[in-house]
C-alpha positions in Angstrom: -19.6 -24.9 -15.3 -23.3 -25.0 -13.7 -24.1 -22.2 -16.7 -22.3 -24.6 -19.2 -24.5 -27.6 -18.1 -27.6 -25.7 -18.2 -26.9 -24.1 -21.8 -25.3 -27.7 -23.3 -27.4 -30.2 -21.8 -30.8 -29.4 -23.3 -29.2 -29.0 -27.2 -26.8 -32.2 -26.2 -29.9 -34.1 -25.4 -31.9 -33.1 -28.5 -28.7 -33.8 -30.6 -28.5 -37.3 -29.3 -32.5 -37.9 -29.6 -31.9 -36.6 -33.2 -28.8 -38.5 -34.0 -30.3 -41.8 -32.4 -33.5 -41.4 -34.3 -31.6 -41.2 -37.5 -29.1 -43.7 -36.7 -32.3 -46.0 -36.0 -34.0 -45.0 -39.1 -30.8 -45.4 -41.5 -30.1 -49.0 -40.0 -33.6 -49.8 -40.0 -33.6 -48.8 -44.1 -31.0 -50.8 -44.7 -32.4 -53.9 -42.8 -35.5 -53.4 -45.0 -33.6 -53.0 -48.3 -31.3 -56.5 -47.3 -34.6 -58.1 -46.8 -36.3 -56.8 -49.8 -33.3 -57.7 -52.4 -32.8 -61.1 -50.6 -36.5 -61.9 -51.0 -36.4 -60.5 -54.9 -33.2 -62.7 -55.5 -35.1 -65.7 -54.3 -38.1 -65.1 -56.0 -35.9 -64.9 -59.7 -33.7 -67.6 -58.7 -36.6 -69.9 -57.4 -38.9 -69.2 -60.5 -36.2 -70.3 -62.8 -35.3 -73.4 -60.7 -38.7 -74.3 -60.4 -39.2 -74.7 -64.4 -35.9 -76.6 -64.6 -37.1 -79.2 -61.9 -40.7 -79.4 -63.1 -39.2 -80.5 -66.7 -36.7 -82.7 -65.1 -39.9 -84.0 -63.0 -42.0 -84.5 -65.8 -39.2 -86.3 -67.9 -37.9 -88.4 -65.5 -39.8 -88.4 -62.2 -39.1 -87.3 -58.7 -35.4 -89.2 -59.2 -34.5 -87.0 -61.8 -35.5 -84.0 -60.3 -33.9 -84.9 -57.0 -30.8 -85.5 -58.9 -30.9 -82.0 -60.9 -31.7 -80.2 -57.4 -28.4 -81.9 -56.0 -26.1 -80.4 -59.0 -27.6 -77.3 -58.6 -27.0 -77.1 -54.6 -23.4 -78.7 -55.0 -22.8 -75.6 -57.6 -22.3 -73.1 -54.5 -24.5 -70.4 -55.7 -24.8 -68.8 -52.5 -28.1 -70.4 -52.0 -28.7 -73.5 -50.5 -31.1 -75.9 -53.1 -33.3 -78.6 -52.2 -36.4 -80.6 -53.2 -38.9 -81.2 -50.4 -42.4 -82.1 -50.2 -44.6 -81.6 -47.1 -46.8 -84.4 -48.0 -46.6 -88.2 -48.3 -43.8 -88.7 -50.9 -40.3 -89.6 -50.8 -38.9 -86.3 -50.9 -37.2 -85.1 -47.6 -39.5 -82.7 -45.4 -38.7 -79.1 -45.3 -36.2 -77.8 -42.6 -38.8 -75.7 -41.0 -42.6 -75.3 -41.5 -43.1 -74.2 -45.0 -44.9 -71.2 -46.1 -45.9 -72.5 -49.7 -45.2 -69.9 -52.0 -43.4 -67.4 -49.4 -40.5 -67.1 -47.2 -39.2 -67.5 -43.4 -36.1 -66.6 -41.5 -35.3 -69.0 -38.9 -32.2 -70.5 -37.3 -30.2 -67.6 -39.0 -31.2 -68.7 -42.6 -33.8 -67.6 -45.0 -36.1 -70.1 -46.4 -38.0 -69.5 -49.5 -40.1 -72.3 -51.3 -41.5 -72.1 -54.4 -43.8 -75.1 -55.6 -43.2 -77.1 -58.8 -46.3 -77.5 -61.5 -49.3 -80.0 -61.5 -47.1 -82.9 -62.2 -45.2 -82.7 -59.0 -48.0 -82.5 -56.4 -46.9 -81.2 -52.9 -43.6 -80.9 -54.3 -41.6 -77.7 -54.1 -38.0 -76.0 -54.2 -36.3 -74.8 -50.8 -33.9 -72.2 -51.2 -32.0 -71.3 -48.3 -29.4 -68.7 -47.8 -27.5 -67.2 -44.6 -28.3 -63.9 -43.3 -25.3 -63.6 -41.1 -23.3 -61.7 -43.5 -26.2 -59.2 -43.7 -26.8 -59.3 -39.7 -22.6 -59.0 -39.3 -22.8 -55.8 -42.0 -25.8 -54.4 -40.0 -24.0 -54.9 -36.4 -20.9 -53.2 -38.2 -23.4 -50.1 -39.1 -24.6 -49.9 -36.1 -21.2 -49.7 -34.2 -20.1 -47.4 -36.9 -22.9 -45.1 -36.4 -22.5 -45.6 -32.7 -18.7 -44.3 -33.0 -19.9 -41.7 -35.2 -22.5 -40.4 -32.8 -20.3 -40.4 -29.6 -17.3 -38.7 -31.7 -19.7 -36.1 -33.1 -21.1 -35.5 -29.5 -17.7 -35.2 -28.1 -16.5 -32.6 -30.8 -19.9 -30.8 -30.3 -19.2 -30.9 -26.3 -16.1 -29.7 -26.6 -16.9 -26.9 -29.7 -19.7 -25.6 -27.6 -17.4 -25.7 -24.3 -14.5 -23.8 -26.1 -17.3 -20.9 -27.8 -19.1 -20.8 -24.6 -15.9 -20.2 -22.6 -14.4 -17.6 -25.0 -17.9 -15.9 -25.8 -19.6 -16.3 -22.2 -17.6 -17.9 -19.6 -14.2 -15.6 -20.0 -16.2 -12.2 -19.9 -18.4 -13.3 -17.2 -15.2 -14.1 -14.7 -13.6 -10.8 -16.0 -17.0 -9.1 -14.8 -17.0 -10.8 -11.6 -13.4 -10.0 -10.9 -14.4 -6.4 -11.9 -17.3 -6.4 -9.4 -15.5 -8.0 -6.3 -12.6 -5.2 -7.0 -15.2 -2.1 -7.1 -17.1 -3.4 -4.1 -13.5 -3.7 -2.3 -13.2 0.1 -2.9 -11.2 0.0 -6.4 -13.4 2.5 -8.4 -11.0 2.8 -11.0 -11.3 -1.0 -11.8 -12.6 -1.6 -15.4 -14.1 -4.6 -17.5 -12.9 -3.7 -20.2 -14.8 -5.6 -22.9 -14.9 -4.9 -26.5 -17.1 -7.8 -27.8 -20.2 -6.5 -29.7 -23.2 -8.2 -28.3 -25.1 -8.5 -25.3 -22.1 -9.4 -23.0 -20.2 -6.6 -24.2 -23.1 -4.4 -23.4 -23.3 -5.4 -19.7 -19.2 -5.0 -19.6 -19.6 -1.4 -20.6 -22.8 -0.6 -18.4 -20.5 -2.0 -15.7 -17.8 0.2 -16.7 -19.9 3.0 -16.7 -21.4 2.1 -13.5 -18.0 2.1 -12.0 -17.2 5.5 -13.5 -20.5 6.8 -12.1 -19.5 5.6 -8.6 -15.6 7.0 -8.9 -17.1 10.3 -9.8 -19.8 10.3 -6.8 -17.2 9.1 -4.8 -14.9 12.0 -5.5 -17.6 14.2 -5.2 -18.4 13.0 -1.8 -14.8 13.2 -0.5 -14.2 16.6 -1.8 -17.8 17.5 -0.1 -16.3 15.8 3.1 -13.2 17.6 2.7 -15.1 20.6 2.7 -17.7 20.0 5.4 -14.5 19.3 7.5 -13.3 22.5 6.7 -16.0 24.3 7.5 -17.1 22.1 10.7 -13.2 23.4 11.8 -13.9 26.9 11.0 -17.0 27.1 12.7 -15.4 25.5 16.0 -12.6 28.4 15.6 -14.8 30.9 15.3 -17.1 29.6 18.0 -13.8 29.5 20.2 -12.7 33.0 19.4 -16.1 33.7 20.1 -15.6 32.6 23.6 -12.1 34.1 24.1 -14.2 37.4 23.6 -16.5 36.3 26.1 -14.0 35.4 28.5 -11.9 38.9 27.4 -13.4 40.6 30.6 -12.5 37.9 33.1 -9.1 37.3 31.5 -8.3 41.0 32.0 -9.8 41.1 35.6 -7.2 38.1 36.0 -4.3 40.1 34.5 -5.1 43.2 36.4 -4.3 41.9 39.3 -0.7 40.7 39.0 0.2 43.9 36.7 -0.6 46.1 39.5 1.6 44.0 41.5 4.0 44.3 38.8 3.9 47.5 38.3 4.1 48.6 41.8 7.6 46.8 42.6 8.8 48.2 39.3 8.1 51.8 40.5 9.5 51.0 43.8 12.7 49.5 42.4 13.1 52.0 39.8 12.8 55.2 42.6 15.0 52.3 44.8 12.4 52.6 47.6 13.5 49.7 49.2 15.7 49.1 52.3 18.5 47.5 51.3 19.3 44.5 49.1 17.3 41.7 50.4 14.2 44.1 50.2 15.3 44.7 46.8 15.9 41.0 45.8 12.2 40.4 47.4 10.6 42.9 45.1 12.6 41.0 42.1 10.9 37.8 43.0 7.5 39.2 43.3 7.6 40.6 39.9 8.8 37.3 38.7 6.3 35.3 40.3 3.7 37.8 38.8 5.1 37.4 35.4 5.0 33.9 35.5 1.4 34.2 36.7 0.4 36.1 33.8 2.3 34.1 31.2 0.6 31.2 32.3 -2.7 32.8 31.9 -2.0 34.1 28.2 -0.7 30.6 27.4 -4.0 28.8 28.4 -5.8 31.6 26.5 -3.3 30.8 23.6 -3.7 27.0 24.1 -7.6 27.0 24.2 -7.7 29.4 20.8 -5.4 27.3 18.9 -7.1 25.1 15.9 -6.0 21.6 15.7 -6.8 17.8 14.8 -8.5 15.6 16.9 -5.8 13.9 19.4 -7.3 11.7 21.9 -5.6 11.0 25.1 -6.3 9.4 28.5 -7.9 12.5 30.4 -9.2 13.2 33.6 -12.3 14.8 33.2 -12.7 16.6 37.0 -9.2 17.9 35.6 -10.5 18.9 32.4 -13.9 20.4 33.7 -12.3 22.3 36.7 -9.9 24.2 34.1 -12.9 25.4 32.0 -14.6 26.1 35.2 -11.5 28.2 36.4 -11.8 30.3 32.8 -15.4 31.0 33.6 -15.0 31.8 37.5 -14.5 35.3 37.2 -17.7 35.3 34.9 -19.5 33.5 37.6 -18.6 36.0 40.3 -19.5 38.8 38.4 -23.2 37.0 37.6 -23.4 36.1 41.0 -23.8 32.4 40.2 -22.1 29.9 42.6 -19.8 27.4 40.2 -19.1 23.7 41.4 -17.3 20.9 40.3 -17.4 17.5 41.8 -17.4 13.5 41.1 -14.2 11.4 39.4 -13.9 9.9 35.5 -11.7 9.6 32.8 -12.0 9.0 29.1 -10.0 8.8 26.0 -10.4 12.0 24.1 -9.2 15.1 22.7 -8.8 17.2 25.9 -9.0 20.6 24.5 -11.8 19.8 22.2 -13.6 18.5 25.2 -12.9 21.6 27.1 -14.5 23.8 24.5 -17.6 21.7 24.6 -17.4 21.8 28.7 -16.8 25.5 28.5 -19.8 26.3 26.0 -22.3 24.4 28.1 -20.9 25.8 31.5 -21.1 29.5 29.7 -24.6 29.2 28.9 -25.4 27.8 32.1 -24.1 30.7 33.9 -26.0 32.9 31.3 -29.5 31.3 32.1 -28.9 31.6 35.7 -30.1 34.2 37.7 -28.0 35.8 40.6 -28.0 33.9 43.8 -28.3 30.5 41.7 -25.8 27.8 41.1 -24.3 25.8 38.1 -22.9 22.3 39.2 -20.8 20.4 36.9 -20.6 16.4 37.9 -18.3 14.0 36.3 -19.2 10.3 36.5 -18.1 7.0 35.1 -19.6 3.4 34.9 -19.1 0.3 32.5 -21.3 2.2 29.8 -19.1 5.4 29.4 -18.1 8.3 31.1 -20.7 11.6 31.6 -20.1 15.4 32.3 -23.3 16.9 33.8 -23.9 20.7 33.4 -26.9 21.5 35.3 -28.4 25.4 36.0 -31.1 26.6 38.5 -32.3 29.3 35.8 -35.7 29.0 34.1 -35.3 26.0 31.6 -36.3 26.0 28.3 -39.3 26.4 26.3 -40.4 23.3 24.5 -40.6 24.9 21.3 -36.9 25.6 21.7 -35.6 22.1 22.6 -36.0 20.5 18.7 -33.3 23.4 17.9 -30.7 23.6 20.2 -27.9 22.2 18.4 -28.9 23.9 15.2 -26.1 26.5 13.6 -26.9 30.0 14.7 -30.3 29.3 16.7 -29.9 31.1 20.0 -32.3 32.7 22.8 -29.8 35.3 24.0 -30.3 38.9 23.0 -28.9 40.4 19.8 -25.0 40.8 20.9 -24.9 38.4 23.7 -24.3 35.1 21.9 -23.5 33.6 18.3 -25.7 30.9 18.1 -22.5 28.3 17.6 -22.1 27.1 20.9 -24.2 24.3 21.4 -24.1 23.3 17.8 -19.8 23.2 18.4 -20.4 21.5 21.3 -23.0 18.6 19.5 -20.2 18.3 16.8 -17.5 17.5 18.9 -19.3 15.1 21.3 -20.6 13.3 18.1 -17.0 13.2 16.8 -16.0 11.4 20.0 -18.8 9.0 19.5 -20.7 10.2 22.5 -24.1 11.9 22.6 -25.2 15.1 24.4 -28.5 14.7 26.4 -31.1 17.4 27.6 -33.2 17.5 30.3 -35.1 20.9 31.0 -37.9 21.7 33.5 -39.3 25.2 32.3 -39.1 27.4 35.9 -36.8 25.6 37.4 -33.4 24.8 35.1 -31.7 22.6 32.4 -29.2 19.9 32.9 -26.8 19.0 29.9 -25.3 15.8 29.7 -22.3 15.0 27.8 -21.8 11.0 27.4 -18.6 9.7 26.0 -17.2 6.3 25.4 -14.1 5.4 28.1 -12.0 4.1 25.1 -11.6 5.2 21.6 -14.6 4.2 19.1 
C-alpha cells in the first residue's frame, strides 16, 4: 500500500485542487449572476416606480407620493418599496446610509435608491429585497458541490485502487512470492504473468532468470556428480597404486606363514609325526597360520575396497599404528626406523584417513635415507586432533612446495610414484573439514601435519 499512496496521493491532491477551483469558480459565477440580475431588476423596477411617484408628487405633493408608495409596498411584489428622504423633510430617513443612484447590501437585504425628479428634491425610492433566498441557494450549491467532490474523490480513489491492484500490486505480489520461492531453492517456480505491459515484461524476465538458474543448477549438479565420481576414481586408483607398492611387503608377510603351512602339511602328508598329539599340534599350527594369512588378505581387501564417507569416533593412534604396520616391511627394507606415539581421537572415516596417513608415511619412507627415521605423532587439543608425519630426509625444494598437492605432480623417479598420493590425501582431509600443513627444511627433513576436527563439521 505504500506504493499506492505514492502513486495516488499526487494525482488525488491535484484532482482535489482542480475540483475545489472549479467549485469556487462556479459558486462565484452563480453569486455574480444573482447579484447582476437583482441589480438589473431593481434598476428597471426603480425607474418605472420613480416616474409614477414623481407624477404623484407633482399632482398631490409628498402625501400623494407617500400614499402611492404605501400601496405599491402593500402589493408584495417581492420588493419592499418606501419613499425616503436624506434631507430635512417629512419623509422617513433611509434604513441604512444611502448611495444615491446606487445600491448596498446590509443586514441580509439589498437596498437600491432611485432619486425622484426636480419637483421632489432629496426624495428617493428605496427598494429593499432580501438576499436570504440567494444565499440559501448558494449554500445549497456549495453543499451539493462538496458532496459531489467527496463522492467523486471516493469513487476515483476506489477505482484507482482497484485498477492498481489488478494491474500493478497483484502482479508485484506474485513476483515477490516467486522471488522468495527461488531464493528458497525452488528453481522450478514461475511468476506466470501474461499482461502485455512493463509489469508483464518484468515477470517474463524473472521467469527467464529462474529458467537460467535452473539450467545452471542442473549443470552444477551434474558437474559435481562427475567431479565426485572422478575424485572417487582417483582415490581408488591411488589406493590400488598403494596396494601395488605394498605388494612386496605383503608377499613377505605371507611368505613365512605359507612356509610354515607347507612344512606342516608335508609332515602330515608323510605322517612324520609321533602320535596323535603331535598331529593335532601340527593341525593347530596350520590353522593359526591360515588365520594369520586370512587376516592379512582381509586387511588388504578392506583397504582396497571403495566406499562412501562413513564417520565414526576413531582412536587415531590405533589407526596410524595399523597404517604403519602395513608399511613396516617397506621401512625395514629401506633401513628406516618407523615410530608411532601420542594420543587422540576424532570423528572420521577410518578407512579414508588411514589411506591419507599411509600415503604420507609411504612418501616419508621414500624420502628418508637408510639409517634415518620416520616419526608419526598423534595429538589432541580443544582446536582439533592432529597426525604429524616427520622424516629425516632431504626436505622439499621451495619451488616444489606450492605444487605438492596438485594431481600427478611428483619429484620421484619415473615408475616410483603416480603423483596422486598427496592430492588424494589433501582431498580426503578437506572432505573431513580439516587441512594439511607442510613444514620443510631442505637438507634436514619435512613434516606433514593433518589437522582434523574432533567432531563432525
